[in-house]
BAFI-3210 file (N, C-alpha, C; in Angstrom, 3 decimals, decimal comma, padded with zeros to 6 digits):
// residues 264
n [1|2|3|4|5|6|7|8|9|10|11|12|13|14|15|16|17|18|19|20|21|22|23|24|25|26|27|28|29|30|31|32|33|34|35|36|37|38|39|40|41|42|43|44|45|46|47|48|49|50|51|52|53|54|55|56|57|58|59|60|61|62|63|64|65|66|67|68|69|70|71|72|73|74|75|76|77|78|79|80|81|82|83|84|85|86|87|88|89|90|91|92|93|94|95|96|97|98|99|100|101|102|103|104|105|106|107|108|109|110|111|112|113|114|115|116|117|118|119|120|121|122|123|124|125|126|127|128|129|130|131|132|133|134|135|136|137|138|139|140|141|142|143|144|145|146|147|148|149|150|151|152|153|154|155|156|157|158|159|160|161|162|163|164|165|166|167|168|169|170|171|172|173|174|175|176|177|178|179|180|181|182|183|184|185|186|187|188|189|190|191|192|193|194|195|196|197|198|199|200|201|202|203|204|205|206|207|208|209|210|211|212|213|214|215|216|217|218|219|220|221|222|223|224|225|226|227|228|229|230|231|232|233|234|235|236|237|238|239|240|241|242|243|244|245|246|247|248|249|250|251|252|253|254|255|256|257|258|259|260|261|262|263|264]
n.u [053,288|054,316|052,985|050,398|050,416|051,564|049,648|047,515|048,529|048,679|045,976|045,034|046,548|045,564|042,880|043,259|044,373|042,207|040,363|041,584|041,617|038,889|038,208|039,555|038,129|035,641|036,301|036,984|035,045|034,245|033,976|036,729|038,123|038,447|037,235|036,242|033,113|030,771|027,612|024,498|020,895|017,496|013,908|010,840|008,425|006,265|003,897|003,123|000,329|-000,685|-002,042|-002,887|-004,124|-006,159|-004,618|-005,611|-006,822|-004,993|-005,947|-007,085|-005,969|-006,329|-008,301|-006,538|-006,186|-007,517|-009,283|-009,700|-012,680|-012,906|-013,946|-015,639|-014,222|-012,759|-011,165|-009,239|-006,943|-005,674|-003,032|-000,109|000,019|001,987|005,318|007,982|011,479|014,735|018,297|021,624|024,717|027,533|030,044|031,914|033,655|034,619|035,556|035,139|032,643|031,550|030,363|029,971|027,703|026,740|023,866|021,731|018,383|015,636|012,263|009,199|006,527|004,309|000,887|-002,022|-005,337|-008,626|-011,970|-014,442|-016,963|-019,179|-021,943|-024,343|-022,532|-020,143|-016,785|-013,758|-010,419|-007,130|-003,718|-001,168|001,534|004,034|007,054|009,875|013,025|015,996|018,902|020,984|023,046|024,261|024,919|026,217|025,813|027,346|027,630|030,486|031,708|033,172|032,169|030,474|027,890|026,405|024,563|022,954|022,227|020,944|021,069|020,309|020,753|019,740|018,921|015,955|014,103|011,021|008,492|005,447|003,139|000,728|-002,429|-005,579|-008,945|-012,262|-015,517|-018,783|-021,929|-024,913|-026,160|-025,753|-024,308|-021,816|-019,922|-017,780|-014,220|-011,141|-007,750|-004,749|-001,593|001,550|004,292|007,645|009,413|012,059|013,680|014,688|015,643|015,316|016,299|015,814|016,890|017,283|018,983|020,647|023,849|025,314|028,209|029,088|031,316|034,835|034,942|032,362|028,970|025,656|022,665|019,921|017,413|015,465|013,998|012,842|011,715|011,536|010,666|009,980|008,005|005,282|003,683|001,186|001,176|000,104|-001,638|-004,676|-006,730|-009,913|-012,218|-015,339|-018,317|-020,168|-019,126|-016,905|-014,536|-011,813|-011,479|-009,133|-007,204|-005,602|-004,637|-004,594|-002,253|-002,617|-001,294|001,017|002,641|004,508|005,871|005,908|007,904|007,930|010,210|011,492|014,372|016,654|020,117|023,239|026,611|030,019|033,166|036,102]
n.v [-015,203|-014,074|-011,737|-011,981|-012,498|-010,047|-008,237|-009,018|-008,407|-005,660|-004,997|-005,892|-004,224|-001,728|-002,002|-002,347|000,112|001,793|000,856|001,541|004,309|004,761|003,902|005,810|008,036|007,481|007,642|010,244|012,075|011,068|011,502|012,315|009,876|010,528|013,445|016,865|018,597|021,123|022,870|024,077|023,856|023,246|022,875|021,090|020,839|018,835|018,493|015,968|014,303|016,327|016,420|018,643|020,512|022,082|021,889|019,751|020,586|019,809|017,700|019,255|021,721|025,111|028,060|031,096|029,623|028,602|026,174|025,610|024,710|021,492|020,385|017,409|016,529|015,485|017,102|018,314|016,900|017,762|018,480|020,707|021,744|022,756|023,775|025,725|024,853|025,765|025,467|024,697|022,872|021,087|018,697|015,598|013,072|010,145|007,559|005,175|004,192|005,574|008,623|012,018|014,628|017,997|019,782|022,571|023,734|025,782|026,721|028,378|028,711|027,314|026,725|026,666|025,659|025,238|024,220|023,996|022,757|023,256|022,077|024,376|026,305|027,699|027,509|028,944|028,446|029,751|029,846|031,595|032,256|030,282|028,871|026,782|025,753|023,850|022,050|019,561|016,709|014,260|010,817|009,195|006,533|004,861|002,909|000,981|002,128|002,983|005,426|008,211|008,479|008,085|006,450|007,015|006,459|007,879|008,950|010,860|013,180|016,129|019,582|021,558|024,513|025,755|027,947|029,448|031,762|034,319|033,048|033,287|033,289|032,865|033,098|031,960|032,273|030,559|030,706|033,321|035,888|036,916|036,916|036,771|037,356|035,863|036,083|034,417|034,357|033,748|031,317|030,077|026,988|024,899|022,075|018,594|016,906|014,547|012,635|010,633|009,437|009,222|009,148|010,411|011,225|013,013|013,382|015,726|016,983|017,195|018,454|019,217|018,497|017,198|016,838|014,799|014,203|012,588|013,230|012,277|013,919|014,465|017,156|017,723|019,276|021,662|024,699|027,085|030,290|031,094|033,137|034,777|036,938|038,288|039,610|040,925|041,435|044,398|045,059|047,322|046,881|044,568|041,082|039,535|036,637|033,750|030,752|027,184|026,132|025,568|022,598|020,384|017,319|016,264|017,237|016,166|015,984|015,615|015,691|016,723|017,482|019,286|019,700|021,536|020,933|021,511|020,081|019,765]
n.w [-026,387|-024,089|-024,031|-023,109|-020,199|-019,473|-020,317|-018,667|-016,101|-016,327|-016,488|-013,974|-012,279|-012,985|-012,174|-009,426|-008,718|-009,303|-007,432|-004,981|-005,217|-005,222|-002,632|-001,119|-001,838|-000,664|002,006|002,364|003,214|005,599|009,135|011,376|013,673|016,450|017,844|018,519|018,444|017,438|017,179|015,717|015,998|014,987|015,132|015,646|018,228|020,142|022,713|025,176|026,858|029,540|032,016|033,583|036,110|038,737|041,929|044,602|047,840|050,790|053,514|056,485|055,974|056,422|055,532|054,529|052,158|049,123|047,350|044,006|042,239|040,735|037,791|036,601|034,047|031,129|029,628|031,142|030,836|028,597|026,250|025,967|023,446|020,629|019,605|018,177|018,220|019,157|019,318|020,617|020,536|021,940|021,518|022,056|020,460|021,677|020,993|018,293|018,961|021,123|022,380|023,654|024,617|025,215|025,359|024,624|024,627|023,503|023,857|023,043|022,252|023,184|024,190|026,315|026,666|027,925|028,111|030,521|032,812|035,531|036,717|035,810|035,349|033,220|032,285|031,100|030,551|029,984|028,925|027,440|027,323|027,480|028,304|027,778|028,776|028,374|029,512|028,777|029,388|027,351|026,622|023,824|021,564|018,887|015,848|014,695|011,854|008,834|007,416|005,875|006,778|009,806|012,165|015,402|018,913|021,941|025,395|028,299|031,093|032,954|033,319|033,567|032,962|033,457|032,455|033,150|031,919|032,813|033,809|032,341|033,118|032,271|033,500|033,174|034,464|035,261|032,748|031,938|029,841|030,571|033,603|035,457|035,690|035,936|037,035|037,291|038,645|036,947|037,091|037,747|037,368|038,445|037,358|037,509|034,570|031,850|028,919|025,925|022,739|019,110|015,939|012,967|011,680|009,006|007,328|005,191|004,377|005,204|007,672|008,356|009,222|008,801|010,694|011,665|013,947|016,556|019,737|022,954|025,741|029,220|030,971|033,525|036,167|035,754|036,702|037,839|039,573|042,953|043,427|043,064|041,203|041,034|038,873|039,001|037,289|037,680|040,125|041,659|042,994|043,024|043,828|045,877|046,405|047,870|046,405|045,770|043,347|039,742|038,388|036,775|037,068|035,305|032,201|029,012|026,098|022,608|020,082|016,919|015,182|013,081|012,393|012,093|012,094|013,163|012,884|014,768]
ca.u [053,027|054,642|052,135|049,166|050,628|051,805|048,358|046,742|049,085|048,289|044,550|044,906|047,120|044,618|041,717|043,656|044,517|040,858|039,734|042,189|041,131|037,491|038,166|039,980|037,024|034,615|036,750|037,340|034,032|033,980|034,588|037,857|037,681|038,359|037,080|035,242|032,195|029,758|026,673|023,192|019,812|016,142|012,911|009,436|008,195|004,870|003,789|002,250|-000,722|-000,085|-002,777|-002,688|-005,401|-005,954|-004,288|-006,614|-006,337|-004,701|-006,850|-006,617|-005,454|-007,374|-008,244|-007,084|-005,961|-008,775|-009,162|-010,638|-013,465|-012,384|-015,037|-015,397|-014,106|-011,512|-010,358|-008,119|-005,769|-005,197|-001,599|000,238|000,160|003,270|006,193|009,277|012,577|016,065|019,290|023,044|025,339|028,952|030,245|033,229|033,625|035,726|036,049|034,192|031,335|031,105|030,519|029,280|027,186|026,033|022,974|020,760|017,224|014,700|010,942|008,419|005,248|003,238|-000,271|-002,941|-006,715|-009,590|-013,330|-014,953|-018,296|-019,634|-023,381|-024,682|-021,429|-019,195|-015,499|-012,764|-009,092|-006,152|-002,370|-000,531|002,970|004,641|008,436|010,642|014,441|016,642|020,327|021,134|024,282|023,887|025,870|025,814|026,395|027,350|028,267|031,795|031,576|033,963|031,212|030,015|026,565|026,564|023,403|023,283|021,197|021,461|020,290|020,992|020,067|020,103|018,146|014,942|013,433|009,709|007,837|004,067|002,670|-000,529|-003,628|-006,822|-010,099|-013,557|-016,582|-020,146|-022,786|-026,363|-026,637|-025,476|-023,263|-020,552|-020,129|-016,544|-012,958|-010,097|-006,359|-003,869|-000,230|002,396|005,378|008,751|009,837|013,382|013,455|015,519|015,113|016,030|015,861|016,323|016,700|018,007|019,095|021,738|024,734|025,859|029,360|029,148|032,664|035,747|034,723|030,981|028,006|024,225|022,056|018,476|017,211|014,243|014,221|011,733|012,263|010,704|011,235|009,525|006,700|004,905|002,586|000,912|001,358|-001,020|-002,368|-005,813|-007,487|-011,213|-012,961|-016,758|-019,094|-021,043|-018,389|-015,760|-013,337|-011,435|-011,303|-007,812|-007,181|-004,518|-005,233|-003,696|-002,002|-002,733|000,011|001,250|003,883|005,464|005,597|006,677|008,118|008,365|010,848|012,278|015,212|017,782|021,235|024,443|027,726|031,398|034,107|037,445]
ca.v [-015,855|-013,169|-010,566|-012,210|-012,162|-008,617|-007,558|-009,337|-007,616|-004,259|-004,890|-006,018|-003,037|-000,630|-002,228|-002,108|001,553|002,363|000,492|002,354|005,681|004,780|003,829|007,092|008,960|007,179|008,018|011,663|012,847|010,459|012,303|011,662|008,976|011,296|014,853|017,725|019,185|022,049|023,186|024,660|023,007|023,788|021,884|021,127|020,185|018,557|018,023|014,842|014,580|017,064|016,263|019,942|020,870|022,675|020,957|019,595|020,985|018,733|017,696|020,027|023,026|026,114|029,277|031,627|028,811|028,246|025,163|025,853|023,518|020,686|019,692|016,068|016,862|014,894|018,126|018,697|016,143|018,275|018,808|022,130|022,110|022,580|024,942|025,585|024,641|026,103|025,068|024,598|021,720|020,839|017,281|014,985|011,662|009,517|006,521|004,920|003,766|006,335|010,081|012,789|015,897|018,938|020,507|023,533|023,974|026,821|026,638|029,467|028,917|026,452|027,357|025,740|026,135|024,206|024,607|023,077|023,119|022,754|022,340|025,339|027,266|027,392|028,151|028,864|028,763|029,892|030,365|031,756|032,480|029,102|028,745|025,663|025,697|022,652|021,846|018,134|016,009|012,981|009,810|008,758|005,285|004,769|001,683|001,114|002,107|004,025|005,954|009,555|008,386|007,365|006,531|007,070|006,503|008,692|009,101|011,804|013,840|017,525|020,604|022,271|025,654|025,892|029,178|029,681|033,128|034,513|032,328|034,042|032,392|033,527|032,280|032,323|031,657|030,455|031,076|034,715|036,030|037,066|037,156|037,017|037,163|035,557|036,083|033,682|034,717|032,672|030,863|029,316|025,790|024,377|020,638|017,541|016,493|013,449|012,426|009,549|009,825|008,534|009,975|010,095|012,307|012,848|014,261|016,052|017,497|016,648|019,082|019,662|017,416|017,477|015,930|014,668|013,377|012,630|013,062|012,302|014,588|014,779|018,377|017,894|019,863|023,041|025,132|028,505|030,809|030,822|034,384|034,927|038,187|038,057|040,791|040,551|042,486|045,093|045,439|048,177|046,338|043,198|040,162|038,934|035,442|032,788|029,487|026,113|026,392|024,542|021,946|019,092|016,763|015,996|017,711|015,325|016,622|014,842|016,711|016,382|018,640|019,163|020,483|021,705|020,891|021,719|019,161|020,355]
ca.w [-025,099|-022,999|-024,049|-022,340|-018,774|-019,316|-020,446|-017,462|-014,992|-016,529|-016,147|-012,523|-011,681|-013,213|-011,314|-008,041|-008,547|-009,297|-006,168|-003,926|-005,382|-004,780|-001,177|-000,584|-002,037|000,322|003,337|002,447|003,928|006,906|010,192|012,063|014,736|017,690|017,495|019,135|017,472|017,962|016,129|016,019|015,547|015,095|014,745|016,033|019,511|020,478|024,085|025,461|027,834|030,638|033,288|034,224|036,733|040,070|042,998|045,645|049,175|051,719|054,657|057,623|055,576|056,647|054,740|053,291|050,968|048,463|046,321|042,909|041,914|039,630|037,110|036,081|032,623|030,634|028,978|031,996|030,420|027,320|026,217|025,839|022,049|019,947|019,586|017,543|019,157|018,655|020,310|020,278|021,195|021,841|021,794|021,905|020,061|022,409|020,102|017,208|019,474|022,284|022,325|024,685|024,103|026,071|024,458|025,159|023,742|023,940|023,200|023,627|021,568|023,699|024,812|026,977|026,758|028,253|028,464|031,537|033,303|036,835|036,679|034,760|035,212|032,161|032,546|030,037|031,067|028,904|029,167|026,146|027,433|028,097|027,830|028,340|028,438|028,921|029,338|029,050|029,056|026,756|026,157|022,492|021,072|017,427|015,370|014,060|010,403|008,166|006,452|006,214|007,384|011,064|013,062|016,839|019,951|023,044|026,618|029,153|032,202|033,046|034,020|032,786|033,603|032,807|032,859|032,731|032,064|033,541|033,375|032,278|033,235|032,160|034,096|032,797|035,458|035,156|031,429|031,616|028,822|031,276|035,018|036,172|034,969|036,909|036,619|038,191|038,259|036,467|037,975|037,177|038,089|038,079|037,461|036,919|033,267|031,184|027,535|025,091|021,346|018,048|014,742|012,047|011,251|007,661|007,107|003,755|004,157|006,219|008,980|008,474|009,161|008,915|011,662|011,784|015,120|017,369|021,176|023,916|026,914|030,370|031,533|034,891|036,486|035,416|037,542|037,967|040,915|043,866|043,691|042,156|041,188|040,407|038,462|038,907|036,662|038,618|041,343|041,348|043,637|042,704|044,949|045,899|047,250|047,691|045,979|045,361|041,922|038,714|038,310|036,133|037,623|034,227|030,862|028,084|024,804|021,444|019,252|015,741|014,886|012,154|012,883|011,301|013,026|012,733|013,515|014,919]
c.u [053,298|053,716|050,904|049,369|050,845|050,507|047,504|047,231|048,669|046,846|044,349|045,440|046,181|043,408|042,039|043,782|043,173|040,154|040,265|041,689|039,692|037,375|038,559|038,878|035,932|034,989|036,938|036,326|033,655|034,651|035,773|037,357|037,480|038,254|036,126|034,320|031,264|028,834|025,406|022,121|018,477|015,143|011,546|009,230|006,696|004,829|002,875|001,167|-000,122|-000,751|-002,603|-004,013|-005,141|-005,617|-005,413|-006,017|-006,068|-005,655|-006,244|-006,050|-006,567|-007,242|-007,148|-006,788|-007,304|-008,486|-010,181|-011,425|-012,896|-013,533|-014,648|-015,365|-012,758|-010,620|-009,190|-006,831|-005,170|-003,697|-001,391|000,501|001,555|004,035|007,379|010,348|013,882|017,078|020,704|023,635|026,843|029,192|031,679|033,045|034,851|036,373|034,975|032,803|030,755|031,387|029,711|028,818|026,515|025,184|021,988|019,636|016,269|013,411|010,056|007,022|004,122|002,073|-001,192|-004,310|-007,618|-010,923|-013,888|-016,324|-018,502|-021,116|-023,701|-023,589|-020,483|-017,920|-014,574|-011,426|-008,094|-004,829|-001,667|000,995|003,624|006,022|009,121|012,080|015,062|018,124|020,612|022,489|023,917|025,106|025,351|026,561|026,248|028,015|029,638|031,607|032,350|033,133|030,844|028,639|026,665|025,306|023,854|022,024|021,802|020,525|021,054|020,122|020,510|019,088|017,144|014,343|012,164|008,992|006,432|003,744|001,341|-001,657|-004,825|-007,989|-011,384|-014,637|-017,941|-021,100|-024,246|-026,882|-026,394|-024,356|-021,890|-020,827|-018,833|-015,335|-011,869|-008,723|-005,527|-002,438|000,557|003,483|006,447|009,013|011,197|013,394|014,647|014,852|015,925|015,496|016,450|016,076|017,493|018,063|020,245|022,523|025,256|026,975|029,500|030,468|033,539|035,504|033,312|030,041|026,589|023,614|020,532|018,208|015,873|014,627|012,893|012,301|011,197|011,339|010,677|008,219|006,551|003,752|002,400|001,361|000,141|-001,789|-003,446|-006,457|-008,772|-011,885|-014,413|-017,533|-020,074|-020,360|-017,146|-014,457|-013,084|-011,292|-009,926|-007,846|-005,955|-005,127|-004,157|-003,491|-002,481|-001,351|-000,058|002,593|004,937|004,954|006,517|006,722|008,569|008,929|011,636|013,066|016,264|018,888|022,375|025,609|029,076|032,309|035,477|038,290]
c.v [-014,915|-011,971|-010,748|-011,948|-010,678|-007,841|-007,787|-008,529|-006,157|-004,032|-004,926|-004,779|-001,850|-000,765|-001,933|-000,616|002,228|002,092|001,342|003,784|005,808|004,742|005,161|008,134|008,729|007,703|009,526|012,457|012,218|011,276|011,578|010,888|009,721|012,770|015,548|018,229|020,169|022,428|023,824|023,741|023,720|022,750|022,163|020,312|020,031|018,004|016,808|015,259|015,195|016,802|017,496|020,433|021,469|021,606|020,901|019,967|019,756|018,827|018,470|021,379|024,050|027,253|030,173|030,823|028,360|027,204|025,451|024,586|022,805|019,953|018,279|016,168|016,365|015,926|018,587|017,986|016,660|018,606|020,323|022,526|021,879|023,897|024,662|025,391|025,024|025,733|025,086|023,430|021,751|019,400|016,835|013,513|010,977|008,389|006,231|004,574|004,666|007,820|010,740|014,114|016,688|019,818|021,408|023,714|024,973|026,676|027,691|029,638|027,992|027,301|026,287|026,378|024,966|024,843|023,551|023,554|022,502|023,075|023,234|026,374|026,804|028,192|027,948|029,334|028,835|030,424|030,422|031,802|031,336|028,871|027,579|025,764|024,453|022,639|020,407|017,625|014,601|012,115|009,263|007,481|005,221|003,460|001,992|001,011|003,278|004,584|007,370|009,574|007,509|007,526|006,559|006,887|007,261|008,639|010,045|012,395|015,300|018,352|021,230|023,398|025,921|027,117|029,250|031,151|033,173|033,679|033,262|033,084|033,217|032,589|032,833|031,562|031,673|030,982|032,522|034,776|036,236|037,327|037,506|036,739|036,988|035,670|035,397|033,911|033,497|032,316|030,143|028,078|025,357|022,888|019,802|017,109|015,330|013,286|011,142|009,958|008,962|009,452|009,523|011,372|011,993|013,859|014,516|016,750|016,978|017,245|019,634|018,466|017,941|016,434|015,965|013,733|013,586|012,449|013,084|012,840|014,784|015,985|018,682|018,646|021,270|023,424|026,643|028,983|030,515|032,093|034,579|036,309|037,947|039,400|040,366|041,719|043,090|045,504|046,250|047,640|044,901|042,376|039,503|037,722|034,607|031,425|028,424|026,231|025,246|023,917|020,664|018,568|016,554|016,614|016,945|015,998|015,594|015,838|016,096|017,630|018,280|020,086|020,564|021,804|021,070|020,827|019,826|019,518]
c.w [-023,940|-022,945|-023,188|-020,851|-018,555|-019,381|-019,211|-016,269|-015,104|-016,128|-014,646|-011,809|-011,815|-012,313|-009,861|-007,753|-008,471|-007,978|-005,017|-003,995|-004,924|-003,293|-000,547|-000,739|-001,027|001,684|003,492|003,242|005,265|007,988|010,828|013,275|016,048|017,337|018,452|018,041|018,178|016,816|016,652|015,469|015,711|014,631|015,335|017,292|019,748|021,896|024,171|026,443|029,090|031,994|034,154|034,796|038,111|041,096|044,031|046,998|050,020|052,915|055,807|057,282|055,683|055,659|055,303|052,045|050,397|047,394|045,234|042,626|040,697|038,957|036,716|034,561|032,118|029,950|029,836|031,567|029,105|027,395|026,052|024,385|021,510|019,925|018,668|018,607|018,459|019,737|019,758|021,049|021,009|022,253|021,621|021,562|020,651|021,618|019,065|017,698|020,554|022,115|023,421|024,092|025,214|025,167|025,192|024,134|024,386|023,131|023,866|023,052|022,069|024,207|025,363|027,087|027,111|028,574|029,409|031,977|034,671|036,920|035,507|034,544|034,110|032,392|031,362|030,585|029,905|029,439|027,803|026,218|028,206|027,474|028,543|027,839|029,082|028,604|029,751|028,596|028,596|026,466|024,839|022,107|019,568|017,007|014,773|012,554|009,819|007,037|006,834|006,871|008,632|011,909|014,526|017,676|021,120|024,230|027,523|030,235|032,220|033,785|033,050|033,614|032,791|033,349|032,270|032,936|032,805|032,939|033,415|032,254|033,183|032,662|033,702|033,714|035,050|033,812|031,056|030,565|029,442|032,740|035,723|035,315|036,008|036,252|037,698|037,736|037,796|037,448|037,177|038,021|037,554|038,384|036,990|035,610|032,716|029,769|026,963|023,639|020,401|016,834|013,875|011,763|009,856|007,449|005,604|003,395|005,291|007,594|009,174|008,409|009,359|009,855|011,556|012,959|015,793|018,835|021,913|025,218|027,976|031,056|032,922|035,014|035,934|036,321|037,475|039,332|041,771|044,243|042,624|042,331|040,418|040,137|038,243|038,319|037,668|039,901|040,942|041,914|043,208|043,973|044,816|046,816|046,937|047,432|045,862|043,856|041,020|038,549|037,509|036,615|036,539|032,936|029,910|026,719|023,769|020,435|018,097|015,351|013,846|012,645|011,896|012,268|012,367|013,550|013,611|015,867]
res [m|l|q|k|p|s|l|l|c|a|i|l|l|s|a|s|s|y|s|i|a|g|d|m|g|d|k|s|s|a|p|p|l|l|h|f|n|l|g|i|e|g|g|f|s|i|t|g|e|a|n|f|y|p|e|l|a|a|s|g|v|a|n|p|i|i|t|l|p|v|p|s|n|s|d|w|n|r|n|f|g|y|s|g|v|v|g|a|f|v|g|y|q|y|n|s|n|l|g|f|q|l|g|y|r|y|r|s|d|y|d|w|r|v|n|a|a|i|g|t|d|r|l|s|y|a|i|d|d|i|t|v|q|s|l|l|f|d|v|r|l|t|p|s|c|n|s|p|v|i|p|y|v|q|a|g|i|g|y|a|r|n|q|l|g|q|m|n|a|t|e|f|l|f|g|e|t|t|d|g|f|q|q|i|n|g|a|n|t|n|n|f|a|w|d|v|g|l|g|v|n|y|a|f|a|s|n|l|f|f|r|l|g|y|t|f|t|d|v|g|s|v|q|t|g|n|h|q|t|v|h|i|s|g|f|s|n|n|l|e|s|t|i|f|p|f|k|a|e|h|l|f|l|h|e|v|a|v|g|l|g|w|i|f]
***
């Protein structure tokens, strides 16, 4: 009679010990509640519709400002293509639900091309050297969960520096094979930027984590310079003029990145 209770206690004690050991194993890779972290990241960036076209002259503005003709062509709304993105971040987890992050990202492979027409004139515009840098401060919200896998949402504001290289434009007139070649200087813009995003962190060790996230970022305006050089076939001298620049008020970025972080 006494053996049965003893056997039952032994079974319960063994099960309890196994459960505690299992819980400790689950918690071993969960990040500490309060911590600093830093890391690196890389991924892929795609631009949204840019609406990038020559600015129209304001009424009453006199020469030498020249307004380039704007064809009725939907291609002006083309985006700036795609680019790789690399970056680094430093953050602080204030409590189980709130964290902060300062992140820097660099992108340099965007390009812009458009074919347009005005009557019988055919024009081809291209910019190959387009660079976007951003520095943003984000607030991150996370659920309360004692797990190595923690999802998050974020939103933030900051600064973006956008650089356009030289624009090359080829103009074909009246069915000729070539007639003119234009060059418009590039320009830098410094802008207010903001972003929103979501993702997940996975702590695969007590002080290391893997990140997968998506962000939508508005890096502000991009534009060319306002100096134009025109090379015309058959003429030895180039024509120099001041123009209204090509400009887009907003450049939107859709980005997916993976990261590796260190907790300390």
